ChimeraX commands (.cxc) that place a marker at each C-alpha (Angstrom):
marker #1 position 143.41,89.66,88.23 radius 0.5
marker #1 position 143.63,85.83,88.39 radius 0.5
marker #1 position 140.79,84.00,86.76 radius 0.5
marker #1 position 139.22,80.73,88.60 radius 0.5
marker #1 position 137.16,78.84,86.75 radius 0.5
marker #1 position 134.38,76.49,89.19 radius 0.5
marker #1 position 132.82,74.71,86.45 radius 0.5
marker #1 position 134.90,71.29,86.29 radius 0.5
marker #1 position 134.99,71.37,89.95 radius 0.5
marker #1 position 131.49,70.98,90.15 radius 0.5
marker #1 position 131.27,68.66,87.17 radius 0.5
marker #1 position 130.15,70.75,84.67 radius 0.5
marker #1 position 131.58,70.79,81.33 radius 0.5
marker #1 position 131.38,72.99,77.92 radius 0.5
marker #1 position 129.59,76.41,77.58 radius 0.5
marker #1 position 127.92,77.64,81.25 radius 0.5
marker #1 position 125.12,79.95,80.77 radius 0.5
marker #1 position 124.79,82.60,82.94 radius 0.5
marker #1 position 121.00,83.67,83.53 radius 0.5
marker #1 position 120.30,87.25,84.84 radius 0.5
marker #1 position 119.61,87.47,88.03 radius 0.5
marker #1 position 116.30,89.16,90.44 radius 0.5
marker #1 position 115.78,90.37,93.78 radius 0.5
marker #1 position 113.60,87.97,95.77 radius 0.5
marker #1 position 110.26,89.24,95.21 radius 0.5
marker #1 position 110.88,88.93,91.33 radius 0.5
marker #1 position 112.18,85.60,91.61 radius 0.5
marker #1 position 109.22,84.34,93.96 radius 0.5
marker #1 position 107.20,85.95,91.05 radius 0.5
marker #1 position 108.58,84.08,88.13 radius 0.5
marker #1 position 108.29,81.44,90.29 radius 0.5
marker #1 position 104.60,82.18,90.86 radius 0.5
marker #1 position 103.95,83.02,87.41 radius 0.5
marker #1 position 103.01,87.03,88.13 radius 0.5
marker #1 position 104.61,88.15,85.13 radius 0.5
marker #1 position 102.12,89.99,83.01 radius 0.5
marker #1 position 100.18,93.15,83.77 radius 0.5
marker #1 position 97.60,92.83,86.22 radius 0.5
marker #1 position 99.27,89.47,87.87 radius 0.5
marker #1 position 100.16,90.36,91.28 radius 0.5
marker #1 position 100.29,88.31,94.97 radius 0.5
marker #1 position 100.24,89.36,98.63 radius 0.5
marker #1 position 102.99,88.12,100.57 radius 0.5
marker #1 position 102.52,87.80,104.32 radius 0.5
marker #1 position 106.11,86.68,105.81 radius 0.5
marker #1 position 108.19,88.42,108.18 radius 0.5
marker #1 position 107.32,91.56,106.28 radius 0.5
marker #1 position 104.71,92.03,103.62 radius 0.5
marker #1 position 104.90,92.25,100.47 radius 0.5
marker #1 position 101.86,93.26,97.44 radius 0.5
marker #1 position 103.89,93.24,94.35 radius 0.5
marker #1 position 102.35,93.83,90.97 radius 0.5
marker #1 position 103.25,92.90,87.36 radius 0.5
marker #1 position 103.44,96.02,84.94 radius 0.5
marker #1 position 103.69,96.67,81.18 radius 0.5
marker #1 position 105.64,100.30,81.79 radius 0.5
marker #1 position 107.77,101.44,84.50 radius 0.5
marker #1 position 105.29,103.08,87.03 radius 0.5
marker #1 position 107.35,104.61,89.44 radius 0.5
marker #1 position 105.66,106.88,92.53 radius 0.5
marker #1 position 108.89,107.03,94.87 radius 0.5
marker #1 position 106.68,109.64,97.49 radius 0.5
marker #1 position 104.90,106.88,98.54 radius 0.5
marker #1 position 107.78,104.66,98.94 radius 0.5
marker #1 position 106.48,102.36,95.98 radius 0.5
marker #1 position 109.01,100.19,94.24 radius 0.5
marker #1 position 109.18,100.36,90.67 radius 0.5
marker #1 position 111.81,98.16,89.25 radius 0.5
marker #1 position 113.01,96.62,85.80 radius 0.5
marker #1 position 111.08,92.47,86.15 radius 0.5
marker #1 position 113.23,89.66,85.78 radius 0.5
marker #1 position 111.75,89.10,82.22 radius 0.5
marker #1 position 112.44,91.32,79.59 radius 0.5
marker #1 position 110.08,94.20,78.86 radius 0.5
marker #1 position 108.71,93.84,81.72 radius 0.5
marker #1 position 108.47,95.87,85.14 radius 0.5
marker #1 position 107.21,95.71,88.48 radius 0.5
marker #1 position 105.75,97.49,91.75 radius 0.5
marker #1 position 105.84,96.29,95.41 radius 0.5
marker #1 position 104.44,97.73,97.97 radius 0.5
marker #1 position 106.40,96.69,101.24 radius 0.5
marker #1 position 105.48,97.09,105.30 radius 0.5
marker #1 position 107.95,95.90,107.48 radius 0.5
marker #1 position 105.68,93.68,109.79 radius 0.5
marker #1 position 103.42,91.27,109.25 radius 0.5
marker #1 position 103.53,87.67,110.66 radius 0.5
marker #1 position 105.82,89.36,112.58 radius 0.5
marker #1 position 103.48,91.78,114.33 radius 0.5
marker #1 position 101.79,88.61,115.45 radius 0.5
marker #1 position 104.41,86.83,116.44 radius 0.5
marker #1 position 105.62,90.24,118.96 radius 0.5
marker #1 position 101.96,89.58,120.14 radius 0.5
marker #1 position 102.17,85.69,120.45 radius 0.5
marker #1 position 105.31,86.31,122.87 radius 0.5
marker #1 position 103.47,89.16,124.82 radius 0.5
marker #1 position 100.50,86.53,126.06 radius 0.5
marker #1 position 102.65,83.51,125.47 radius 0.5
marker #1 position 100.20,81.69,123.04 radius 0.5
marker #1 position 101.30,80.67,119.66 radius 0.5
marker #1 position 100.20,82.20,116.29 radius 0.5
marker #1 position 97.80,79.34,115.34 radius 0.5
marker #1 position 96.61,79.21,118.53 radius 0.5
marker #1 position 95.64,83.28,118.35 radius 0.5
marker #1 position 94.40,82.48,115.07 radius 0.5
marker #1 position 92.53,80.38,115.89 radius 0.5
marker #1 position 90.55,81.67,119.18 radius 0.5
marker #1 position 88.74,83.66,116.00 radius 0.5
marker #1 position 87.25,81.16,114.40 radius 0.5
marker #1 position 86.33,80.88,111.18 radius 0.5
marker #1 position 83.99,83.58,109.80 radius 0.5
marker #1 position 85.62,87.12,109.44 radius 0.5
marker #1 position 84.05,89.46,112.42 radius 0.5
marker #1 position 83.40,93.11,112.19 radius 0.5
marker #1 position 86.18,95.38,113.54 radius 0.5
marker #1 position 85.83,95.95,117.31 radius 0.5
marker #1 position 87.05,99.29,117.44 radius 0.5
marker #1 position 90.29,98.34,118.66 radius 0.5
marker #1 position 92.92,99.63,116.08 radius 0.5
marker #1 position 96.59,98.08,116.37 radius 0.5
marker #1 position 99.53,99.91,113.75 radius 0.5
marker #1 position 102.03,97.65,112.95 radius 0.5
marker #1 position 104.80,100.12,112.56 radius 0.5
marker #1 position 107.03,98.03,115.23 radius 0.5
marker #1 position 110.52,98.92,113.40 radius 0.5
marker #1 position 109.09,101.53,111.21 radius 0.5
marker #1 position 107.01,101.55,107.75 radius 0.5
marker #1 position 108.10,101.50,104.53 radius 0.5
marker #1 position 105.33,102.25,101.84 radius 0.5
marker #1 position 103.63,104.85,101.91 radius 0.5
marker #1 position 105.14,106.69,104.85 radius 0.5
marker #1 position 108.92,105.63,104.32 radius 0.5
marker #1 position 109.60,106.38,107.67 radius 0.5
marker #1 position 112.28,104.48,110.17 radius 0.5
marker #1 position 111.40,106.40,113.01 radius 0.5
marker #1 position 107.77,105.58,113.57 radius 0.5
marker #1 position 106.50,102.98,115.98 radius 0.5
marker #1 position 103.38,100.75,116.70 radius 0.5
marker #1 position 100.49,101.57,119.16 radius 0.5
marker #1 position 97.22,100.31,120.09 radius 0.5
marker #1 position 94.10,102.35,120.52 radius 0.5
marker #1 position 90.68,102.03,121.21 radius 0.5
marker #1 position 91.43,99.83,124.29 radius 0.5
marker #1 position 88.57,99.05,127.21 radius 0.5
marker #1 position 88.08,97.13,129.54 radius 0.5
marker #1 position 86.31,95.13,127.14 radius 0.5
marker #1 position 89.60,94.27,124.93 radius 0.5
marker #1 position 90.36,90.45,125.81 radius 0.5
marker #1 position 92.89,88.81,123.97 radius 0.5
marker #1 position 90.31,87.95,121.06 radius 0.5
marker #1 position 90.17,91.78,120.51 radius 0.5
marker #1 position 93.82,92.36,120.35 radius 0.5
marker #1 position 94.38,89.33,118.16 radius 0.5
marker #1 position 92.07,90.36,115.63 radius 0.5
marker #1 position 93.61,94.05,115.68 radius 0.5
marker #1 position 96.53,92.95,114.93 radius 0.5
marker #1 position 95.54,90.87,112.31 radius 0.5
marker #1 position 93.61,93.84,111.23 radius 0.5
marker #1 position 96.45,96.47,111.55 radius 0.5
marker #1 position 98.39,94.15,108.81 radius 0.5
marker #1 position 95.40,94.01,106.37 radius 0.5
marker #1 position 95.44,97.62,106.64 radius 0.5
marker #1 position 99.13,97.96,105.90 radius 0.5
marker #1 position 98.53,96.01,103.06 radius 0.5
marker #1 position 95.67,98.17,101.97 radius 0.5
marker #1 position 97.99,101.53,102.43 radius 0.5
marker #1 position 100.32,99.66,99.48 radius 0.5
marker #1 position 97.49,99.07,97.30 radius 0.5
marker #1 position 96.44,102.77,97.82 radius 0.5
marker #1 position 100.00,103.88,96.86 radius 0.5
marker #1 position 99.84,101.32,93.60 radius 0.5
marker #1 position 97.11,102.24,92.41 radius 0.5
marker #1 position 97.78,105.83,92.64 radius 0.5
marker #1 position 100.83,105.10,90.80 radius 0.5
marker #1 position 99.18,103.41,88.13 radius 0.5
marker #1 position 98.63,100.24,88.70 radius 0.5
marker #1 position 95.41,97.98,88.85 radius 0.5
marker #1 position 95.04,94.66,90.72 radius 0.5
marker #1 position 91.99,92.57,90.45 radius 0.5
marker #1 position 92.81,89.77,92.25 radius 0.5
marker #1 position 96.28,88.80,94.28 radius 0.5
marker #1 position 97.19,85.23,95.22 radius 0.5
marker #1 position 98.48,84.64,99.25 radius 0.5
marker #1 position 101.70,83.10,99.57 radius 0.5
marker #1 position 103.78,83.11,103.18 radius 0.5
marker #1 position 103.26,81.59,106.39 radius 0.5
marker #1 position 100.34,83.77,106.91 radius 0.5
marker #1 position 98.59,82.83,104.11 radius 0.5
marker #1 position 97.22,79.59,105.96 radius 0.5
marker #1 position 94.88,81.59,108.38 radius 0.5
marker #1 position 91.75,81.54,106.19 radius 0.5
marker #1 position 90.44,84.44,108.55 radius 0.5
marker #1 position 93.51,86.84,107.95 radius 0.5
marker #1 position 93.06,86.50,104.34 radius 0.5
marker #1 position 89.14,86.96,104.42 radius 0.5
marker #1 position 90.06,90.00,106.24 radius 0.5
marker #1 position 92.58,91.30,103.32 radius 0.5
marker #1 position 90.21,90.16,100.78 radius 0.5
marker #1 position 87.71,92.20,102.34 radius 0.5
marker #1 position 89.89,95.10,102.72 radius 0.5
marker #1 position 91.15,95.38,99.52 radius 0.5
marker #1 position 88.21,94.41,97.50 radius 0.5
marker #1 position 89.42,91.83,95.90 radius 0.5
marker #1 position 89.76,87.76,95.50 radius 0.5
marker #1 position 92.53,86.19,97.13 radius 0.5
marker #1 position 93.79,82.70,95.49 radius 0.5
marker #1 position 95.29,79.85,97.31 radius 0.5
marker #1 position 98.18,77.83,95.28 radius 0.5
marker #1 position 97.57,73.98,95.12 radius 0.5
marker #1 position 100.25,72.81,97.49 radius 0.5
marker #1 position 103.90,72.81,95.66 radius 0.5
marker #1 position 107.00,75.25,95.74 radius 0.5
marker #1 position 106.37,78.58,94.08 radius 0.5
marker #1 position 108.88,80.90,95.83 radius 0.5
marker #1 position 112.18,82.59,94.37 radius 0.5
marker #1 position 114.56,79.66,94.64 radius 0.5
marker #1 position 111.92,77.79,91.84 radius 0.5
marker #1 position 111.87,81.15,90.00 radius 0.5
marker #1 position 115.51,81.45,89.94 radius 0.5
marker #1 position 115.71,78.14,88.10 radius 0.5
marker #1 position 113.17,78.85,85.95 radius 0.5
marker #1 position 115.10,81.81,84.70 radius 0.5
marker #1 position 118.10,79.49,84.61 radius 0.5
marker #1 position 115.92,77.19,82.09 radius 0.5
marker #1 position 114.75,80.18,80.05 radius 0.5
marker #1 position 118.52,81.38,79.74 radius 0.5
marker #1 position 120.11,77.59,78.60 radius 0.5
marker #1 position 117.53,77.18,76.50 radius 0.5
marker #1 position 115.70,79.91,75.28 radius 0.5
marker #1 position 112.37,79.13,76.34 radius 0.5
marker #1 position 109.79,81.38,75.55 radius 0.5
marker #1 position 109.22,83.50,79.46 radius 0.5
marker #1 position 106.08,83.46,79.54 radius 0.5
marker #1 position 105.46,79.93,78.55 radius 0.5
marker #1 position 107.91,78.56,81.30 radius 0.5
marker #1 position 106.39,81.30,83.90 radius 0.5
marker #1 position 103.00,79.92,84.17 radius 0.5
marker #1 position 100.82,80.20,87.50 radius 0.5
marker #1 position 99.97,77.83,89.81 radius 0.5
marker #1 position 96.50,75.81,89.82 radius 0.5
marker #1 position 94.62,77.78,92.55 radius 0.5
marker #1 position 93.08,75.37,95.31 radius 0.5
marker #1 position 91.15,77.86,96.49 radius 0.5
marker #1 position 89.28,81.29,96.13 radius 0.5
marker #1 position 88.83,83.53,99.33 radius 0.5
marker #1 position 85.91,86.28,98.37 radius 0.5
marker #1 position 85.51,89.45,100.03 radius 0.5
marker #1 position 82.73,89.33,102.99 radius 0.5
marker #1 position 80.20,91.91,101.26 radius 0.5
marker #1 position 78.39,92.11,104.36 radius 0.5
marker #1 position 81.08,94.11,105.94 radius 0.5
marker #1 position 83.00,95.99,103.32 radius 0.5
marker #1 position 81.23,98.76,105.31 radius 0.5
marker #1 position 82.32,98.53,108.26 radius 0.5
marker #1 position 85.87,97.48,106.96 radius 0.5
marker #1 position 86.01,100.71,105.04 radius 0.5
marker #1 position 85.11,102.73,108.55 radius 0.5
marker #1 position 88.28,100.56,110.34 radius 0.5
marker #1 position 90.16,101.29,107.77 radius 0.5
marker #1 position 89.78,105.38,107.88 radius 0.5
marker #1 position 90.59,105.20,111.87 radius 0.5
marker #1 position 93.43,103.21,110.60 radius 0.5
marker #1 position 94.72,106.20,108.15 radius 0.5
marker #1 position 94.25,108.91,110.69 radius 0.5
marker #1 position 96.42,106.78,113.63 radius 0.5
marker #1 position 99.79,107.87,111.09 radius 0.5
marker #1 position 99.57,111.34,111.56 radius 0.5
marker #1 position 98.07,111.15,115.29 radius 0.5
marker #1 position 101.12,109.11,116.79 radius 0.5
marker #1 position 103.99,110.72,114.34 radius 0.5
marker #1 position 104.98,113.57,116.46 radius 0.5
marker #1 position 105.31,111.25,119.96 radius 0.5
marker #1 position 107.84,108.93,117.48 radius 0.5
marker #1 position 110.21,111.29,116.47 radius 0.5
marker link #1:1,2 radius 0.2
marker link #1:2,3 radius 0.2
marker link #1:3,4 radius 0.2
marker link #1:4,5 radius 0.2
marker link #1:5,6 radius 0.2
marker link #1:6,7 radius 0.2
marker link #1:7,8 radius 0.2
marker link #1:8,9 radius 0.2
marker link #1:9,10 radius 0.2
marker link #1:10,11 radius 0.2
marker link #1:11,12 radius 0.2
marker link #1:12,13 radius 0.2
marker link #1:13,14 radius 0.2
marker link #1:14,15 radius 0.2
marker link #1:15,16 radius 0.2
marker link #1:16,17 radius 0.2
marker link #1:17,18 radius 0.2
marker link #1:18,19 radius 0.2
marker link #1:19,20 radius 0.2
marker link #1:20,21 radius 0.2
marker link #1:21,22 radius 0.2
marker link #1:22,23 radius 0.2
marker link #1:23,24 radius 0.2
marker link #1:24,25 radius 0.2
marker link #1:25,26 radius 0.2
marker link #1:26,27 radius 0.2
marker link #1:27,28 radius 0.2
marker link #1:28,29 radius 0.2
marker link #1:29,30 radius 0.2
marker link #1:30,31 radius 0.2
marker link #1:31,32 radius 0.2
marker link #1:32,33 radius 0.2
marker link #1:33,34 radius 0.2
marker link #1:34,35 radius 0.2
marker link #1:35,36 radius 0.2
marker link #1:36,37 radius 0.2
marker link #1:37,38 radius 0.2
marker link #1:38,39 radius 0.2
marker link #1:39,40 radius 0.2
marker link #1:40,41 radius 0.2
marker link #1:41,42 radius 0.2
marker link #1:42,43 radius 0.2
marker link #1:43,44 radius 0.2
marker link #1:44,45 radius 0.2
marker link #1:45,46 radius 0.2
marker link #1:46,47 radius 0.2
marker link #1:47,48 radius 0.2
marker link #1:48,49 radius 0.2
marker link #1:49,50 radius 0.2
marker link #1:50,51 radius 0.2
marker link #1:51,52 radius 0.2
marker link #1:52,53 radius 0.2
marker link #1:53,54 radius 0.2
marker link #1:54,55 radius 0.2
marker link #1:55,56 radius 0.2
marker link #1:56,57 radius 0.2
marker link #1:57,58 radius 0.2
marker link #1:58,59 radius 0.2
marker link #1:59,60 radius 0.2
marker link #1:60,61 radius 0.2
marker link #1:61,62 radius 0.2
marker link #1:62,63 radius 0.2
marker link #1:63,64 radius 0.2
marker link #1:64,65 radius 0.2
marker link #1:65,66 radius 0.2
marker link #1:66,67 radius 0.2
marker link #1:67,68 radius 0.2
marker link #1:68,69 radius 0.2
marker link #1:69,70 radius 0.2
marker link #1:70,71 radius 0.2
marker link #1:71,72 radius 0.2
marker link #1:72,73 radius 0.2
marker link #1:73,74 radius 0.2
marker link #1:74,75 radius 0.2
marker link #1:75,76 radius 0.2
marker link #1:76,77 radius 0.2
marker link #1:77,78 radius 0.2
marker link #1:78,79 radius 0.2
marker link #1:79,80 radius 0.2
marker link #1:80,81 radius 0.2
marker link #1:81,82 radius 0.2
marker link #1:82,83 radius 0.2
marker link #1:83,84 radius 0.2
marker link #1:84,85 radius 0.2
marker link #1:85,86 radius 0.2
marker link #1:86,87 radius 0.2
marker link #1:87,88 radius 0.2
marker link #1:88,89 radius 0.2
marker link #1:89,90 radius 0.2
marker link #1:90,91 radius 0.2
marker link #1:91,92 radius 0.2
marker link #1:92,93 radius 0.2
marker link #1:93,94 radius 0.2
marker link #1:94,95 radius 0.2
marker link #1:95,96 radius 0.2
marker link #1:96,97 radius 0.2
marker link #1:97,98 radius 0.2
marker link #1:98,99 radius 0.2
marker link #1:99,100 radius 0.2
marker link #1:100,101 radius 0.2
marker link #1:101,102 radius 0.2
marker link #1:102,103 radius 0.2
marker link #1:103,104 radius 0.2
marker link #1:104,105 radius 0.2
marker link #1:105,106 radius 0.2
marker link #1:106,107 radius 0.2
marker link #1:107,108 radius 0.2
marker link #1:108,109 radius 0.2
marker link #1:109,110 radius 0.2
marker link #1:110,111 radius 0.2
marker link #1:111,112 radius 0.2
marker link #1:112,113 radius 0.2
marker link #1:113,114 radius 0.2
marker link #1:114,115 radius 0.2
marker link #1:115,116 radius 0.2
marker link #1:116,117 radius 0.2
marker link #1:117,118 radius 0.2
marker link #1:118,119 radius 0.2
marker link #1:119,120 radius 0.2
marker link #1:120,121 radius 0.2
marker link #1:121,122 radius 0.2
marker link #1:122,123 radius 0.2
marker link #1:123,124 radius 0.2
marker link #1:124,125 radius 0.2
marker link #1:125,126 radius 0.2
marker link #1:126,127 radius 0.2
marker link #1:127,128 radius 0.2
marker link #1:128,129 radius 0.2
marker link #1:129,130 radius 0.2
marker link #1:130,131 radius 0.2
marker link #1:131,132 radius 0.2
marker link #1:132,133 radius 0.2
marker link #1:133,134 radius 0.2
marker link #1:134,135 radius 0.2
marker link #1:135,136 radius 0.2
marker link #1:136,137 radius 0.2
marker link #1:137,138 radius 0.2
marker link #1:138,139 radius 0.2
marker link #1:139,140 radius 0.2
marker link #1:140,141 radius 0.2
marker link #1:141,142 radius 0.2
marker link #1:142,143 radius 0.2
marker link #1:143,144 radius 0.2
marker link #1:144,145 radius 0.2
marker link #1:145,146 radius 0.2
marker link #1:146,147 radius 0.2
marker link #1:147,148 radius 0.2
marker link #1:148,149 radius 0.2
marker link #1:149,150 radius 0.2
marker link #1:150,151 radius 0.2
marker link #1:151,152 radius 0.2
marker link #1:152,153 radius 0.2
marker link #1:153,154 radius 0.2
marker link #1:154,155 radius 0.2
marker link #1:155,156 radius 0.2
marker link #1:156,157 radius 0.2
marker link #1:157,158 radius 0.2
marker link #1:158,159 radius 0.2
marker link #1:159,160 radius 0.2
marker link #1:160,161 radius 0.2
marker link #1:161,162 radius 0.2
marker link #1:162,163 radius 0.2
marker link #1:163,164 radius 0.2
marker link #1:164,165 radius 0.2
marker link #1:165,166 radius 0.2
marker link #1:166,167 radius 0.2
marker link #1:167,168 radius 0.2
marker link #1:168,169 radius 0.2
marker link #1:169,170 radius 0.2
marker link #1:170,171 radius 0.2
marker link #1:171,172 radius 0.2
marker link #1:172,173 radius 0.2
marker link #1:173,174 radius 0.2
marker link #1:174,175 radius 0.2
marker link #1:175,176 radius 0.2
marker link #1:176,177 radius 0.2
marker link #1:177,178 radius 0.2
marker link #1:178,179 radius 0.2
marker link #1:179,180 radius 0.2
marker link #1:180,181 radius 0.2
marker link #1:181,182 radius 0.2
marker link #1:182,183 radius 0.2
marker link #1:183,184 radius 0.2
marker link #1:184,185 radius 0.2
marker link #1:185,186 radius 0.2
marker link #1:186,187 radius 0.2
marker link #1:187,188 radius 0.2
marker link #1:188,189 radius 0.2
marker link #1:189,190 radius 0.2
marker link #1:190,191 radius 0.2
marker link #1:191,192 radius 0.2
marker link #1:192,193 radius 0.2
marker link #1:193,194 radius 0.2
marker link #1:194,195 radius 0.2
marker link #1:195,196 radius 0.2
marker link #1:196,197 radius 0.2
marker link #1:197,198 radius 0.2
marker link #1:198,199 radius 0.2
marker link #1:199,200 radius 0.2
marker link #1:200,201 radius 0.2
marker link #1:201,202 radius 0.2
marker link #1:202,203 radius 0.2
marker link #1:203,204 radius 0.2
marker link #1:204,205 radius 0.2
marker link #1:205,206 radius 0.2
marker link #1:206,207 radius 0.2
marker link #1:207,208 radius 0.2
marker link #1:208,209 radius 0.2
marker link #1:209,210 radius 0.2
marker link #1:210,211 radius 0.2
marker link #1:211,212 radius 0.2
marker link #1:212,213 radius 0.2
marker link #1:213,214 radius 0.2
marker link #1:214,215 radius 0.2
marker link #1:215,216 radius 0.2
marker link #1:216,217 radius 0.2
marker link #1:217,218 radius 0.2
marker link #1:218,219 radius 0.2
marker link #1:219,220 radius 0.2
marker link #1:220,221 radius 0.2
marker link #1:221,222 radius 0.2
marker link #1:222,223 radius 0.2
marker link #1:223,224 radius 0.2
marker link #1:224,225 radius 0.2
marker link #1:225,226 radius 0.2
marker link #1:226,227 radius 0.2
marker link #1:227,228 radius 0.2
marker link #1:228,229 radius 0.2
marker link #1:229,230 radius 0.2
marker link #1:230,231 radius 0.2
marker link #1:231,232 radius 0.2
marker link #1:232,233 radius 0.2
marker link #1:233,234 radius 0.2
marker link #1:234,235 radius 0.2
marker link #1:235,236 radius 0.2
marker link #1:236,237 radius 0.2
marker link #1:237,238 radius 0.2
marker link #1:238,239 radius 0.2
marker link #1:239,240 radius 0.2
marker link #1:240,241 radius 0.2
marker link #1:241,242 radius 0.2
marker link #1:242,243 radius 0.2
marker link #1:243,244 radius 0.2
marker link #1:244,245 radius 0.2
marker link #1:245,246 radius 0.2
marker link #1:246,247 radius 0.2
marker link #1:247,248 radius 0.2
marker link #1:248,249 radius 0.2
marker link #1:249,250 radius 0.2
marker link #1:250,251 radius 0.2
marker link #1:251,252 radius 0.2
marker link #1:252,253 radius 0.2
marker link #1:253,254 radius 0.2
marker link #1:254,255 radius 0.2
marker link #1:255,256 radius 0.2
marker link #1:256,257 radius 0.2
marker link #1:257,258 radius 0.2
marker link #1:258,259 radius 0.2
marker link #1:259,260 radius 0.2
marker link #1:260,261 radius 0.2
marker link #1:261,262 radius 0.2
marker link #1:262,263 radius 0.2
marker link #1:263,264 radius 0.2
marker link #1:264,265 radius 0.2
marker link #1:265,266 radius 0.2
marker link #1:266,267 radius 0.2
marker link #1:267,268 radius 0.2
marker link #1:268,269 radius 0.2
marker link #1:269,270 radius 0.2
marker link #1:270,271 radius 0.2
marker link #1:271,272 radius 0.2
marker link #1:272,273 radius 0.2
view
């Protein structure tokens, strides 16, 4: 086998230090400082992720909970993953001909009680907790009064309840979460974050402006490998710009709506397979 050394062509002299790698979410966790037991983040990107750092290995494959070694020594993590988060809102945006930001702004600033319209965001199947590639999405509870605003609210709530499903799956595997940090494009919607905080029953922290993603986490891992620095001292959490608290007055209404959402998957499964 012929060996090729790229270091000289890259202007690197001396010994090259190679850091152990990480998956995209574990690297993001290093960038976010989600590295100690009890630390967690929720990512509202194309897909959605609820990521929690753990002090021990806590698998639960029957609920499609991801349990892996973290990117740092003697640390583990769990993830719940949904396949359509902002992707669900973008799909709906294309149907109604309004941008995602316009749709979200129509809801206003104050969280509203669920209307009775329920959306299952299974547009390309679902992972946690169902591990079902064939399941497909649906609206249920539509009436003549169900306008665009009601459907937008249902789409956001559907993703929220899918993340709540992830929380329940992680809890059943032994993880406890007392607060989460929000990242991803969907975290720009304060309404959506209030919905998530209220359904999960925990505060949602919004980090101050900055790049705390996977590339930053990978750079931190490189620094640790090259200098021998303390991983916990390097992988610090960003400052919190704002905290979205659960809306206590709507917790009961959200629990009722989540119960309707939970009943939807077994109802539509025979129609999707």
